[in-house]
Legacy VTK file of the C-alpha trace (Angstrom):
# vtk DataFile Version 3.0
C-alpha trace
ASCII
DATASET POLYDATA
POINTS 259 float
205.629 197.326 40.296
202.936 199.192 42.195
205.377 200.091 44.946
207.812 201.446 42.353
205.102 203.501 40.660
203.853 205.006 43.903
207.405 205.680 45.045
208.118 207.541 41.793
204.935 209.545 42.216
205.972 210.437 45.738
209.384 211.578 44.495
207.773 213.635 41.735
205.434 215.333 44.196
208.400 216.132 46.422
210.132 217.827 43.480
206.994 219.798 42.625
206.639 220.890 46.226
210.281 221.997 46.276
209.664 224.062 43.135
206.687 225.676 44.852
204.160 224.683 42.218
200.556 225.280 43.242
198.770 222.290 44.712
201.880 220.179 45.175
202.072 220.330 48.994
198.409 219.394 49.318
198.756 216.524 46.860
201.883 215.264 48.615
200.151 215.408 51.974
197.209 213.453 50.576
199.594 210.806 49.234
201.251 210.461 52.627
197.905 210.123 54.402
196.572 207.389 52.114
199.699 205.328 51.469
198.202 202.057 52.787
194.983 202.562 50.849
196.884 203.540 47.690
198.676 200.192 47.621
195.590 198.154 48.415
193.482 200.013 45.864
196.183 199.246 43.281
196.146 195.540 44.217
192.450 194.646 44.050
192.948 190.921 44.633
194.564 191.313 48.039
192.994 191.800 51.444
191.081 193.851 52.417
188.241 193.647 49.907
187.763 196.620 47.611
184.344 197.284 49.161
186.054 197.791 52.514
188.433 200.306 50.955
185.638 202.164 49.181
183.684 202.455 52.410
186.724 203.896 54.158
187.405 206.353 51.313
183.882 207.818 51.699
183.828 207.739 55.482
184.253 210.316 58.262
187.431 208.424 59.160
189.024 209.262 55.824
187.936 212.901 56.109
189.435 213.061 59.598
192.739 211.618 58.342
192.274 208.350 60.267
194.264 205.931 58.145
194.437 202.134 58.064
197.304 201.956 60.570
195.239 203.759 63.201
193.223 200.580 63.718
195.154 197.782 61.996
198.651 198.922 63.081
201.517 198.321 60.662
203.916 200.868 59.189
202.319 203.422 56.834
205.661 205.028 56.007
206.952 202.298 53.721
205.865 200.691 50.468
207.758 197.458 51.203
205.083 194.828 51.908
206.707 192.953 54.799
207.643 196.154 56.602
204.286 197.768 55.939
202.396 194.818 57.430
204.662 194.218 60.406
202.466 193.801 63.488
199.221 193.521 61.510
197.083 190.642 62.756
194.072 188.970 61.197
190.763 190.312 62.453
190.038 186.723 63.572
193.005 186.820 65.951
191.744 187.708 69.466
194.833 189.891 69.960
194.073 192.017 66.898
192.850 195.540 67.675
190.071 194.960 65.127
188.900 191.640 66.577
185.259 192.036 67.630
186.171 191.772 71.327
188.890 194.437 70.975
186.904 196.862 68.818
185.339 198.827 71.698
188.770 199.692 73.114
190.171 200.457 69.653
187.246 202.682 68.679
187.189 204.114 72.201
190.677 205.539 71.798
188.941 208.288 69.787
185.254 207.848 70.668
185.736 208.020 74.424
182.166 208.904 75.420
180.429 206.066 73.574
183.090 203.621 74.797
182.658 204.607 78.437
178.905 204.183 78.185
179.113 200.913 76.248
181.351 199.528 78.997
178.440 199.968 81.413
176.143 197.810 79.273
175.148 194.169 79.563
176.277 193.715 75.969
179.830 194.724 76.868
179.816 192.333 79.804
178.756 189.437 77.572
181.293 190.463 74.934
184.037 190.220 77.540
182.835 186.724 78.397
183.390 185.682 74.787
179.770 185.629 73.645
180.028 185.967 69.861
176.327 186.759 69.488
176.317 190.132 71.209
176.819 193.378 69.284
180.059 195.299 69.111
180.836 198.677 67.532
180.776 197.409 63.942
177.338 195.859 64.419
175.680 199.266 64.334
178.380 201.499 62.839
179.984 199.324 60.177
183.496 197.937 60.091
185.111 201.112 58.757
182.512 203.554 57.440
181.351 205.008 60.769
177.726 204.875 59.642
174.587 205.217 61.729
171.873 202.636 61.350
168.482 203.883 60.221
165.626 203.358 62.709
164.370 200.476 60.570
167.880 199.019 60.379
168.258 199.218 64.148
164.926 197.463 64.637
165.994 194.632 62.358
169.368 194.358 64.090
167.860 194.214 67.578
165.245 191.687 66.440
167.961 189.191 65.494
168.489 188.475 69.191
165.472 190.018 70.908
162.758 189.078 68.403
160.320 186.196 68.999
162.746 183.645 67.539
165.912 185.179 68.967
168.250 183.881 71.653
166.970 186.438 74.173
163.351 187.298 73.229
162.118 190.620 74.601
158.692 191.546 73.243
158.622 195.018 71.755
162.324 195.686 72.372
163.263 196.038 68.711
160.237 198.210 67.914
160.995 200.427 70.917
164.560 200.867 69.671
163.282 202.035 66.297
160.819 204.518 67.838
163.437 205.941 70.181
165.977 206.400 67.402
163.309 208.073 65.264
162.562 210.385 68.170
166.207 211.370 68.580
166.538 212.005 64.839
163.418 214.195 64.830
164.599 216.250 67.806
168.021 216.781 66.263
166.387 217.907 63.028
164.179 220.335 64.938
167.150 221.670 66.873
169.044 222.269 63.642
166.070 224.258 62.330
166.016 226.212 65.594
169.743 226.936 65.340
169.299 228.430 61.884
166.436 230.612 63.112
168.452 231.792 66.114
171.237 232.928 63.790
168.780 235.356 62.195
167.820 237.046 65.471
169.344 240.513 65.533
168.527 241.548 69.086
171.564 240.572 71.177
169.773 239.919 74.466
167.084 237.803 72.813
169.637 235.846 70.833
171.616 235.029 73.979
168.442 233.914 75.725
167.526 231.680 72.801
171.042 230.244 72.603
170.838 229.324 76.283
167.486 227.631 75.682
169.003 225.785 72.724
171.784 224.400 74.903
169.250 223.328 77.522
167.357 221.414 74.850
170.540 219.852 73.494
171.727 218.456 76.837
169.042 215.745 77.203
169.667 214.685 73.578
173.315 214.050 74.455
172.242 212.198 77.601
169.771 210.113 75.572
172.553 209.055 73.219
174.683 208.072 76.210
171.841 205.956 77.551
171.516 204.393 74.108
175.123 203.183 74.186
174.327 201.641 77.588
171.106 200.165 76.139
169.158 201.597 79.062
165.931 202.325 77.235
163.956 203.666 80.197
166.488 206.432 80.770
166.774 207.041 77.040
163.007 207.511 76.775
162.906 209.895 79.761
165.730 212.037 78.392
164.135 212.064 74.962
160.823 213.288 76.355
162.646 216.119 78.143
164.455 217.044 74.938
161.181 217.042 72.997
159.517 219.329 75.537
162.406 221.795 75.606
162.753 221.789 71.825
159.033 222.423 71.360
159.209 225.336 73.812
162.228 226.777 71.996
160.549 226.580 68.598
157.389 228.137 70.031
159.409 231.052 71.368
161.106 231.496 68.010
157.864 231.445 66.044
155.740 233.331 68.583
158.084 235.616 70.543
156.794 237.077 73.781
155.769 240.751 73.445
LINES 1 260
259 0 1 2 3 4 5 6 7 8 9 10 11 12 13 14 15 16 17 18 19 20 21 22 23 24 25 26 27 28 29 30 31 32 33 34 35 36 37 38 39 40 41 42 43 44 45 46 47 48 49 50 51 52 53 54 55 56 57 58 59 60 61 62 63 64 65 66 67 68 69 70 71 72 73 74 75 76 77 78 79 80 81 82 83 84 85 86 87 88 89 90 91 92 93 94 95 96 97 98 99 100 101 102 103 104 105 106 107 108 109 110 111 112 113 114 115 116 117 118 119 120 121 122 123 124 125 126 127 128 129 130 131 132 133 134 135 136 137 138 139 140 141 142 143 144 145 146 147 148 149 150 151 152 153 154 155 156 157 158 159 160 161 162 163 164 165 166 167 168 169 170 171 172 173 174 175 176 177 178 179 180 181 182 183 184 185 186 187 188 189 190 191 192 193 194 195 196 197 198 199 200 201 202 203 204 205 206 207 208 209 210 211 212 213 214 215 216 217 218 219 220 221 222 223 224 225 226 227 228 229 230 231 232 233 234 235 236 237 238 239 240 241 242 243 244 245 246 247 248 249 250 251 252 253 254 255 256 257 258
């Protein structure tokens, strides 16, 4: 019934597009992009859970036109259930692209930088050995929503293993993670403020000089994030300190320009 309804809607949108009615091409394109989600939204008692679908619908993945088949496989071009789900494996199946051990490679097909750095981490090594306790992409970023943990959320997550009662206690590790993530967030906020101020500078030479300084401040932030995906906190802290110093100097020059 749902398949028939959606199919009729698709046919109607095709007719409207052919007639050149305003908005029809965009609506048809949206229907094509969300065909898997449309069916699963219309069948709330099937897998995946509605909460999973809602998270996807509000996520950067949805906005970037990354549909269900990008990670789960299957055929998004049909409304026939067996054909649509051909090749889809349970997330508990080790061969599934969304199994926790396969997630880094699946996510890494788009997020190459974080994947390369995560591969250099001890966590990735343990994940490859089948340790179910170590984090994978969804641990920090959610199963589909592409979220970023808050500093407090990261501290709690790290403490599950590295807290006093965890499987690998490391005193202060979780608290350090929170402080470092707070530091990165603060620097990025300051850099965004600096970017807006730079846009207001009318003098061409001064603007170019400030833009160069902005890029120099941004580089260690990027390097700090790379170190974070490797879980190398010493390097992360060093890069963060450099970013803080350069950002402070940039803001000082913006607020108190040299005569």
